[in-house]
C-alpha atoms as a printed R data frame, in Angstrom:
    type eleno elety resid chain resno      x      y      z
1   ATOM     1    CA   MET     A     1 86.719  0.343 46.110
2   ATOM     2    CA   GLY     A     2 87.304  3.988 46.920
3   ATOM     3    CA   GLU     A     3 86.346  5.565 50.205
4   ATOM     4    CA   SER     A     4 83.765  7.843 48.585
5   ATOM     5    CA   ILE     A     5 81.633  4.926 47.319
6   ATOM     6    CA   ALA     A     6 82.319  2.408 50.077
7   ATOM     7    CA   GLY     A     7 79.138  1.463 51.881
8   ATOM     8    CA   LEU     A     8 76.749  3.107 49.418
9   ATOM     9    CA   THR     A     9 73.401  1.381 49.058
10  ATOM    10    CA   GLY     A    10 72.069  0.311 45.698
11  ATOM    11    CA   THR     A    11 69.713  3.282 45.673
12  ATOM    12    CA   GLU     A    12 72.485  5.761 46.497
13  ATOM    13    CA   SER     A    13 74.769  4.293 43.830
14  ATOM    14    CA   ALA     A    14 72.008  4.360 41.223
15  ATOM    15    CA   VAL     A    15 71.177  7.988 42.033
16  ATOM    16    CA   LEU     A    16 74.814  9.027 41.458
17  ATOM    17    CA   LEU     A    17 74.731  7.369 38.030
18  ATOM    18    CA   VAL     A    18 71.350  8.941 37.229
19  ATOM    19    CA   LEU     A    19 72.574 12.439 38.134
20  ATOM    20    CA   ALA     A    20 75.744 11.938 36.076
21  ATOM    21    CA   SER     A    21 73.646 10.904 33.088
22  ATOM    22    CA   ALA     A    22 71.271 13.855 33.543
23  ATOM    23    CA   VAL     A    23 74.244 16.295 33.708
24  ATOM    24    CA   GLU     A    24 71.994 19.215 34.642
25  ATOM    25    CA   PRO     A    25 70.460 19.580 38.130
26  ATOM    26    CA   VAL     A    26 67.418 17.356 38.710
27  ATOM    27    CA   ARG     A    27 64.404 18.384 40.787
28  ATOM    28    CA   ASN     A    28 64.007 15.982 43.686
29  ATOM    29    CA   PRO     A    29 60.359 15.222 42.767
30  ATOM    30    CA   ASP     A    30 61.502 14.320 39.231
31  ATOM    31    CA   LEU     A    31 64.229 11.934 40.362
32  ATOM    32    CA   LYS     A    32 61.814  9.008 40.620
33  ATOM    33    CA   LEU     A    33 61.009  9.460 36.913
34  ATOM    34    CA   LEU     A    34 64.660  8.725 36.074
35  ATOM    35    CA   GLY     A    35 65.512  6.138 38.738
36  ATOM    36    CA   PRO     A    36 64.933  5.460 42.414
37  ATOM    37    CA   ALA     A    37 63.685  8.172 44.737
38  ATOM    38    CA   LEU     A    38 66.274  9.472 47.200
39  ATOM    39    CA   GLU     A    39 64.978  9.583 50.753
40  ATOM    40    CA   ALA     A    40 66.161 12.247 53.194
41  ATOM    41    CA   PRO     A    41 68.616 10.017 55.158
42  ATOM    42    CA   SER     A    42 70.392  8.927 51.975
43  ATOM    43    CA   ARG     A    43 70.370 12.502 50.669
44  ATOM    44    CA   ARG     A    44 72.057 13.721 53.852
45  ATOM    45    CA   LYS     A    45 74.596 10.895 53.611
46  ATOM    46    CA   LEU     A    46 75.607 11.874 50.079
47  ATOM    47    CA   VAL     A    47 75.804 15.535 51.056
48  ATOM    48    CA   GLU     A    48 77.951 14.744 54.101
49  ATOM    49    CA   ARG     A    49 80.338 12.750 51.893
50  ATOM    50    CA   GLY     A    50 80.674 15.725 49.583
51  ATOM    51    CA   LEU     A    51 79.130 13.887 46.636
52  ATOM    52    CA   LEU     A    52 75.831 15.750 46.288
53  ATOM    53    CA   ASP     A    53 74.940 19.425 46.043
54  ATOM    54    CA   VAL     A    54 71.417 20.431 47.076
55  ATOM    55    CA   GLU     A    55 69.881 23.811 46.293
56  ATOM    56    CA   VAL     A    56 66.366 25.196 46.598
57  ATOM    57    CA   GLY     A    57 64.745 25.948 43.239
58  ATOM    58    CA   GLU     A    58 61.357 27.174 42.081
59  ATOM    59    CA   ARG     A    59 58.430 26.422 44.392
60  ATOM    60    CA   ARG     A    60 61.027 25.374 46.984
61  ATOM    61    CA   ALA     A    61 61.714 22.108 45.167
62  ATOM    62    CA   LEU     A    62 65.174 20.725 45.913
63  ATOM    63    CA   LEU     A    63 67.631 20.706 42.994
64  ATOM    64    CA   LEU     A    64 70.123 17.832 43.104
65  ATOM    65    CA   SER     A    65 73.442 17.789 41.269
66  ATOM    66    CA   LEU     A    66 76.818 16.121 41.617
67  ATOM    67    CA   THR     A    67 79.807 17.883 43.095
68  ATOM    68    CA   ASP     A    68 83.229 17.372 41.523
69  ATOM    69    CA   ARG     A    69 83.770 14.603 44.056
70  ATOM    70    CA   GLY     A    70 80.377 13.180 43.108
71  ATOM    71    CA   TRP     A    71 81.429 13.026 39.446
72  ATOM    72    CA   ALA     A    72 84.576 11.183 40.480
73  ATOM    73    CA   ALA     A    73 82.475  8.739 42.523
74  ATOM    74    CA   ALA     A    74 80.092  8.142 39.599
75  ATOM    75    CA   SER     A    75 83.092  7.419 37.371
76  ATOM    76    CA   GLU     A    76 84.426  4.941 39.915
77  ATOM    77    CA   LEU     A    77 81.062  3.200 40.092
78  ATOM    78    CA   LEU     A    78 81.237  2.419 36.369
79  ATOM    79    CA   GLU     A    79 83.640 -0.471 36.939
80  ATOM    80    CA   SER     A    80 82.707 -1.365 40.498
81  ATOM    81    CA   PRO     A    81 80.753 -4.476 41.534
82  ATOM    82    CA   PRO     A    82 77.102 -3.966 42.474
83  ATOM    83    CA   PRO     A    83 76.306 -3.518 46.167
84  ATOM    84    CA   PRO     A    84 75.529 -6.631 48.238
85  ATOM    85    CA   ARG     A    85 71.999 -7.984 47.826
86  ATOM    86    CA   ALA     A    86 71.518 -5.949 44.653
87  ATOM    87    CA   THR     A    87 68.350 -6.668 42.724
88  ATOM    88    CA   PRO     A    88 68.649 -8.251 39.247
89  ATOM    89    CA   GLN     A    89 67.703 -4.879 37.753
90  ATOM    90    CA   LEU     A    90 70.508 -3.132 39.644
91  ATOM    91    CA   ARG     A    91 73.016 -5.839 38.650
92  ATOM    92    CA   ALA     A    92 71.998 -5.273 35.030
93  ATOM    93    CA   LEU     A    93 72.612 -1.515 35.438
94  ATOM    94    CA   PHE     A    94 76.088 -2.147 36.860
95  ATOM    95    CA   THR     A    95 76.856 -4.630 34.065
96  ATOM    96    CA   PHE     A    96 75.962 -2.010 31.466
97  ATOM    97    CA   ALA     A    97 77.856  0.692 33.376
98  ATOM    98    CA   ALA     A    98 80.959 -1.510 33.420
99  ATOM    99    CA   GLY     A    99 80.900 -1.621 29.627
100 ATOM   100    CA   ILE     A   100 80.783  2.176 29.522
101 ATOM   101    CA   GLY     A   101 83.635  2.338 32.032
102 ATOM   102    CA   ARG     A   102 85.830  0.025 29.949
103 ATOM   103    CA   TYR     A   103 85.238  2.152 26.869
104 ATOM   104    CA   LEU     A   104 86.123  5.377 28.697
105 ATOM   105    CA   ARG     A   105 89.289  3.806 30.087
106 ATOM   106    CA   ARG     A   106 90.329  2.476 26.685
107 ATOM   107    CA   GLU     A   107 89.758  5.859 25.001
108 ATOM   108    CA   SER     A   108 91.241  7.851 27.913
109 ATOM   109    CA   LEU     A   109 88.006  9.818 28.294
110 ATOM   110    CA   ALA     A   110 86.355 11.273 31.372
111 ATOM   111    CA   LEU     A   111 82.703 10.534 32.095
112 ATOM   112    CA   GLY     A   112 81.871 14.236 31.835
113 ATOM   113    CA   GLU     A   113 83.183 14.302 28.259
114 ATOM   114    CA   VAL     A   114 80.634 11.839 26.900
115 ATOM   115    CA   VAL     A   115 77.384 12.551 28.748
116 ATOM   116    CA   THR     A   116 75.173 15.414 27.608
117 ATOM   117    CA   PRO     A   117 71.883 16.843 28.908
118 ATOM   118    CA   ALA     A   118 68.648 15.526 27.454
119 ATOM   119    CA   ASP     A   119 67.141 17.645 24.723
120 ATOM   120    CA   PRO     A   120 64.325 19.869 26.025
121 ATOM   121    CA   PRO     A   121 60.795 19.032 24.870
122 ATOM   122    CA   ALA     A   122 60.136 20.274 21.367
123 ATOM   123    CA   PRO     A   123 58.187 23.548 21.492
124 ATOM   124    CA   ALA     A   124 55.054 24.136 19.485
125 ATOM   125    CA   PRO     A   125 55.820 25.140 15.886
126 ATOM   126    CA   ALA     A   126 56.522 28.833 15.662
127 ATOM   127    CA   PRO     A   127 58.168 31.186 13.202
128 ATOM   128    CA   THR     A   128 61.921 30.952 13.344
129 ATOM   129    CA   VAL     A   129 63.485 33.968 14.974
130 ATOM   130    CA   PRO     A   130 66.866 34.608 13.375
131 ATOM   131    CA   PRO     A   131 69.682 35.718 15.656
132 ATOM   132    CA   ALA     A   132 69.969 39.451 15.890
133 ATOM   133    CA   PRO     A   133 73.064 40.918 14.287
134 ATOM   134    CA   ALA     A   134 75.980 41.416 16.624
135 ATOM   135    CA   ARG     A   135 75.775 44.693 18.451
136 ATOM   136    CA   HIS     A   136 78.757 46.292 20.070
137 ATOM   137    CA   GLU     A   137 77.053 47.559 23.167
138 ATOM   138    CA   SER     A   138 78.742 48.105 26.459
139 ATOM   139    CA   VAL     A   139 77.726 45.720 29.202
140 ATOM   140    CA   PRO     A   140 76.736 47.534 32.410
141 ATOM   141    CA   ASP     A   141 78.292 46.760 35.749
142 ATOM   142    CA   GLY     A   142 76.304 44.658 38.184
143 ATOM   143    CA   PRO     A   143 76.077 41.127 39.574
144 ATOM   144    CA   PRO     A   144 78.010 38.588 37.443
145 ATOM   145    CA   ALA     A   145 74.838 36.779 36.322
146 ATOM   146    CA   ASP     A   146 73.274 40.051 35.123
147 ATOM   147    CA   ARG     A   147 76.432 40.929 33.208
148 ATOM   148    CA   VAL     A   148 76.408 37.550 31.472
149 ATOM   149    CA   ARG     A   149 72.751 37.999 30.520
150 ATOM   150    CA   ALA     A   150 73.497 41.488 29.162
151 ATOM   151    CA   ALA     A   151 76.430 40.152 27.127
152 ATOM   152    CA   TYR     A   152 74.223 37.384 25.722
153 ATOM   153    CA   ARG     A   153 71.600 39.930 24.625
154 ATOM   154    CA   ALA     A   154 74.348 42.036 23.062
155 ATOM   155    CA   VAL     A   155 75.352 39.270 20.647
156 ATOM   156    CA   ALA     A   156 72.191 37.226 20.044
157 ATOM   157    CA   ALA     A   157 68.418 37.080 20.232
158 ATOM   158    CA   LEU     A   158 66.702 35.023 22.919
159 ATOM   159    CA   GLY     A   159 66.744 31.342 22.033
160 ATOM   160    CA   ALA     A   160 69.936 31.435 19.978
161 ATOM   161    CA   TRP     A   161 72.951 29.318 20.856
162 ATOM   162    CA   VAL     A   162 76.056 31.367 21.614
163 ATOM   163    CA   ALA     A   163 79.542 29.894 21.923
164 ATOM   164    CA   LEU     A   164 81.152 30.778 25.230
165 ATOM   165    CA   ARG     A   165 84.148 32.119 23.287
166 ATOM   166    CA   ASP     A   166 81.816 34.754 21.742
167 ATOM   167    CA   LEU     A   167 80.151 35.465 25.070
168 ATOM   168    CA   ARG     A   168 83.509 36.086 26.733
169 ATOM   169    CA   ALA     A   169 84.548 38.291 23.812
170 ATOM   170    CA   ALA     A   170 81.496 40.458 24.559
171 ATOM   171    CA   LEU     A   171 82.826 41.015 28.065
172 ATOM   172    CA   PRO     A   172 86.262 42.514 27.386
173 ATOM   173    CA   GLY     A   173 88.119 43.454 30.509
174 ATOM   174    CA   VAL     A   174 85.866 41.390 32.783
175 ATOM   175    CA   PRO     A   175 87.963 38.845 34.701
176 ATOM   176    CA   ARG     A   176 87.382 35.241 33.734
177 ATOM   177    CA   THR     A   177 86.509 34.386 37.336
178 ATOM   178    CA   VAL     A   178 83.679 36.918 37.273
179 ATOM   179    CA   VAL     A   179 82.273 35.528 34.008
180 ATOM   180    CA   ASP     A   180 82.535 31.977 35.371
181 ATOM   181    CA   GLU     A   181 80.718 33.055 38.527
182 ATOM   182    CA   GLY     A   182 77.910 34.510 36.433
183 ATOM   183    CA   LEU     A   183 77.629 31.367 34.295
184 ATOM   184    CA   ARG     A   184 77.510 29.105 37.340
185 ATOM   185    CA   ALA     A   185 74.812 31.284 38.906
186 ATOM   186    CA   LEU     A   186 72.724 31.076 35.725
187 ATOM   187    CA   TYR     A   187 73.234 27.331 35.175
188 ATOM   188    CA   PRO     A   188 70.299 26.091 37.316
189 ATOM   189    CA   GLU     A   189 67.906 28.881 36.309
190 ATOM   190    CA   PRO     A   190 64.872 27.997 34.178
191 ATOM   191    CA   GLY     A   191 65.324 28.960 30.551
192 ATOM   192    CA   VAL     A   192 69.127 28.806 30.710
193 ATOM   193    CA   HIS     A   193 70.988 25.970 28.993
194 ATOM   194    CA   ILE     A   194 74.780 25.686 29.188
195 ATOM   195    CA   VAL     A   195 76.014 22.572 27.434
196 ATOM   196    CA   ALA     A   196 79.027 20.744 26.095
197 ATOM   197    CA   GLU     A   197 79.654 20.480 22.355
198 ATOM   198    CA   ASP     A   198 78.774 16.958 21.179
199 ATOM   199    CA   ASN     A   199 81.257 17.021 18.309
200 ATOM   200    CA   LEU     A   200 84.564 17.505 20.087
201 ATOM   201    CA   LYS     A   201 86.413 17.548 16.773
202 ATOM   202    CA   ALA     A   202 84.568 20.754 15.847
203 ATOM   203    CA   LEU     A   203 85.995 22.642 18.806
204 ATOM   204    CA   THR     A   204 88.736 25.168 18.167
205 ATOM   205    CA   PRO     A   205 91.532 26.048 20.608
206 ATOM   206    CA   ASP     A   206 89.523 29.179 21.468
207 ATOM   207    CA   ASP     A   207 86.499 27.002 22.320
208 ATOM   208    CA   HIS     A   208 88.591 24.862 24.643
209 ATOM   209    CA   ALA     A   209 90.110 27.937 26.276
210 ATOM   210    CA   ALA     A   210 86.696 29.568 26.813
211 ATOM   211    CA   ALA     A   211 84.984 26.453 28.201
212 ATOM   212    CA   LEU     A   212 83.320 26.611 31.602
213 ATOM   213    CA   GLN     A   213 84.463 23.805 33.899
214 ATOM   214    CA   LEU     A   214 81.438 22.547 35.814
215 ATOM   215    CA   GLY     A   215 80.906 19.207 37.478
216 ATOM   216    CA   GLY     A   216 84.176 17.864 36.134
217 ATOM   217    CA   ARG     A   217 83.388 18.514 32.477
218 ATOM   218    CA   PRO     A   218 83.842 21.412 30.050
219 ATOM   219    CA   LEU     A   219 80.796 23.319 28.722
220 ATOM   220    CA   HIS     A   220 81.039 25.295 25.501
221 ATOM   221    CA   ALA     A   221 77.766 27.038 24.608
222 ATOM   222    CA   ILE     A   222 74.857 28.889 26.210
223 ATOM   223    CA   ARG     A   223 71.231 29.423 25.247
224 ATOM   224    CA   ILE     A   224 68.826 31.685 27.116
225 ATOM   225    CA   THR     A   225 65.142 31.485 26.269
226 ATOM   226    CA   ARG     A   226 63.707 33.885 28.827
């Protein structure tokens, strides 16, 4: 058992697996809808171990997400025994997780390559808004997140999915590190969805090259709805 997961309680272990499955940051009040609630002492413990990132979101709700080390710990938990005195429900979770871990090991896959965010709730029926035709507009200088938003609006209408390869192409001359900084800043914002492509076989070399590395997995497309 690795040092990062040694001594974790059943609740702490389950929360790491829940956050890995969710992929996107989870509001602390919503965590109990997906698994066990994480009390402040356990939250501090995971933060101190470098496994958990905590930010303040809307209405001062805490946003929880895994760090790169947290993703590695979640992967290690997949084939680890359940904690001592685990409940039958927790033992069942670890038994299922072990099956996932064996599959990933056999296929030489990382956990971040197979989990995807849950689909957002279906909106009320509304007329389809087709993507606006590509416009070759210059993107103004400013904070990285604002430049990414401007580039998105330059190539698509709100609500359209845009491949990160096309988004980067709309920011010629902007260093990759600046674009990545803008994407990471936008990631937790409401109305912004940055996801991995489910069908890995559909990805081109340009898609792989343009991917944003976040939480130990590559993300390939962005959608902004507001």
